[in-house]
C-alpha positions in Angstrom: 50.6 -12.7 0.1 52.1 -9.5 -1.4 53.8 -9.8 -4.5 57.7 -10.4 -4.5 60.2 -9.6 -7.5 63.3 -10.8 -8.5 65.5 -9.1 -11.0 68.2 -10.6 -12.8 70.7 -8.0 -14.3 74.0 -7.9 -16.5 75.4 -7.2 -19.3 75.0 -7.6 -23.2 77.4 -10.7 -23.6 75.9 -12.2 -20.2 72.6 -13.1 -21.9 72.8 -16.6 -21.8 74.1 -16.6 -18.1 70.9 -14.3 -17.3 68.8 -16.9 -18.9 69.9 -19.9 -17.5 69.9 -18.3 -14.3 66.3 -17.1 -14.3 64.8 -20.1 -15.7 66.6 -22.3 -13.1 65.8 -19.9 -10.0 62.1 -19.5 -11.3 62.3 -23.6 -11.5 63.1 -24.1 -8.0 60.4 -21.3 -6.8 57.8 -23.3 -8.7 59.0 -26.4 -7.2 58.6 -25.0 -3.3 54.6 -24.5 -4.5 55.2 -20.4 -4.8 53.4 -19.0 -8.1 56.3 -17.7 -10.7 55.9 -15.5 -14.0 58.6 -14.3 -16.3 59.0 -11.5 -17.9 62.0 -10.1 -20.1 62.3 -6.5 -20.7 64.8 -5.1 -23.1 65.2 -1.4 -23.0 
C-alpha cells in the first residue's frame, strides 16, 4: 500500500490544539490497524 500523509497546520497560538488533534487522529488510525508515525516540523 502506498504511503499517505496527513498534515495538521495552524497558527502559533494553537499549538496545544494541533498536538491534541494530531495525537487523537493518530490513535484512531492506529486502532484501525494502520501504521502511524508522527513527525513535528518547526520552521
